[in-house]
N, C-alpha and C positions, 0 to 999 in steps of 0.2 A: 618344618625343615630340620632334619637331623644334622648336627654339627659335631666337629671335633675341635679341641683346643690344642694348639701346637706351638712349640718353640721354633722361632725363625732366627737364622743367623746366630746359632749357638745360644739362644735365649735372649738376644738383644730385644726381640719383640715376642709377645705372646699373641697369637692370632686365632680367633674363632672363625672357622670356615665350614662350608657345607660338606657333609660326608659325600654327597653326590652332587657335583656341580663344579664351578671354578675353584681351583685350589692353588695354593702357592706352588710354583714349579721352579726349576732351574731358569727357565726363560724369564720369570718374574724377577729373580735375583739379578740376572745379567742385565736386564733392562734398567733396574734401579742403579746398578753400578756404572752403567754406560752414560748416564745423565751427567752433564756438567752445568752446575748452577753457580751463581755468584751473588754476593751481597744479599739484599732483601727482595729478591725477585718473587713475583707471583707465579705459581705453578698450578696447572690444572691437569688432572688425569682423566681421560675420557674412558668410560667403561671401567670404573674403579672397583667394582665387585665388592669384596669384603674389606678393601682398603689397604691391603698389605703393601702394594707398591708405593702408594701415597705416604704411608707411615715410614717405610724404609727411606724415602727421600727426606722426610723430616728429620730422621735420625742422621742421615749423611750430611745434611746441610742445615745446621741449627738456626740460621737466620731467615730462611725462606718460609713463606706461607703456602700451603697446599690446599686445593679444593678438588674433591672428586665428584664427577658427574656419573650417575648410575641410574639406569632405567628401572631396575627391579627393586621394589620397595623393601623386600626382605633382606636383600644384600645391603641396602643403605642402612638399615637398622643394625646389621652386623658390623658394618664399617664404623658407625658412630660408637658402638659399644667397644670396638677394638681401639679406637682413638682414645676414649676415656680410660680404658683399662691399661693403656700404655702411657698415660699422662700427657698425651699430645693434643687434646681437644682444643687447646687455645690456638694452635697453629695449623691444625688439619681439620677441615670440615667437609661434609658430604651433602650433596643435593640430589634429590630424585628428579630425573628428567631424561628426555630423549635427545640424544645428540643431533638428531635430524631437525630438531626445533631449537637449536642452541641460541638463535637470535631472541627467543622469548626469555632467556635467562641471564644473558650477559651482553654488555656493550661490545661493539667490535673492537678488536685489537687490545683486549684488556688483560692479556697474560704475556709474560716474557717467555714462558716455556709451556709446551704441551707435551704430555707423555701418554703413550697409548700402546696397548698390546691388543691389536684388533683380532677379530675372529680369523683364524687361518683358513677355514674352509668357506665354501659358498653354498648357500641354501639349495641352489638349483643343481649342484654337482656333488652333493654328499648326502649321506643318510643321517639326519640330525639325531642327537641323543633324545631319549624319551623324557629326560629331565630338562625342564624349561630353562633353568639357569645355565646348564651346561651347553644346551643347544645354542643359546644366545652367545655365549662366550666363545664357542669353538666353531660353530657352523654358520654364523652370520644370519640368523633368522630374524634379527631385529634391526640390522643395519648392514650396509655394504662397505667395502673398502673405500669406494668413492665418497660415501657419506662421511666417513671418518676424515678423509683428507679435506673435504670441503669445510667441515666443522673446524678443523685445525686451522685452516687458512683464515677463517672468520675470527677466531679467537686470538691468533698470534699478533703481537705488536710488530711494527716494522723491524726487520732483522731478528725477530724472535725465533726461537729454535724449537723444532719438533724432534722428539726422540721416540723411536719405535722399535719393537722387535716383531719380526714377521717371518712367515714361512719362506724358506729359500727358493722353493719352486715357483713362487709368484713374485720374485723380486723385480723382474722386468716390468710387470704390470704396475707394481708399486712405484718404481722410479719414474715411469711414464706419467702416472697420475700426479705425482708430486710436481714434476716439471710443468705439466699442463696448468696446474693450479698456482704456479709461481711460488712454490716452496722448494727451493733448489736443493737437491741432495748434495751434501758436503762430505760426509763420512759414512763408509759402509764397512762393517766388520763381519765376515762370515763365521759361523759357529759350527764346529764339526764334533760329532760324538767321539771320534778317535782318528788318528792318521789312517789314510787309506779308505775312509768312508766319505760319502757325500755330505755336504753341508746340510743341516736341517733347518736352521733359521739364520737370519741376518739381523744385525743391529744397525740402525740407520739414524743419522742425524741430518736434518734438512733445515734450511733457513729461509724465512719469508722474505721475498723480494731481494734475494742475493744474486750475485753473478754466478756464472757457470764455473765449475771446477770441483771435481770430486776426488777424495783420497780413499783408495781401497786399502784398508788397514790390514795388518797381519792377521792370519786366522787365529781363532780362539778354539783350542781343543779341550773337550771335557775330560777325556782320559788320554794318557800317553800310550806308547807301544806296549807297556807292561800292564795296562789296565788300571794304573794309578791315576787319581785325580791330579790334574796339572796345577802348576802354580797360578796360572791365569784364572782358573776356576776358583781356587781357594781364596785368591785375592778378592774376588767378587763377593765372597761371603764374610769379608771383614770390613767393618766400617773404617773408612780411611785407607783401605788396602789397595 
């Protein structure tokens, strides 16, 4: 696997990541900034890839512990290397495993927070990348959205929170699945490339066994009318911003 070593959040983290495959994106940074954690909560990231989101969460919340579950062994090795390289190996660990078999790895309701950036596409409705790691991350060749939601339900403690970034065009499917699995959507924030453009992704927070009631938050624009990055975006790139 050919990799690059890149500075994330202005050098707050250094991440080694595949040259071809899942890479840190704006969506990754927005997801990490959308999470709300408190105290010494246990956090798990499903499909943790090279570990960037898990490590960002550890930087943002210095008292939480984070575990990443990733099916591809090469990415688990990268994630462990990244944790050590950033001095976070005591609070961030990674496990090789298939989220569809999550019951083999963890007791039920063992995490306060689940974080996930599921594949945006569907294996049956898109042309997967020839690179295995990219096909898994983007096209759902190794799991479906339903698999992700069911694994999240199993892992979350009562009133535990799920944080997710997902393709805007599939938001109805996502919200329906969450409600069906009794992880009630509570916050939704649409993300737009610029004013006048359609939303590309949504940030979603859902709570296990919560009552109904959803807040549609103000839109987050990546760029403003002048093509400049917005304050909301820049805040996501600052720890504590």
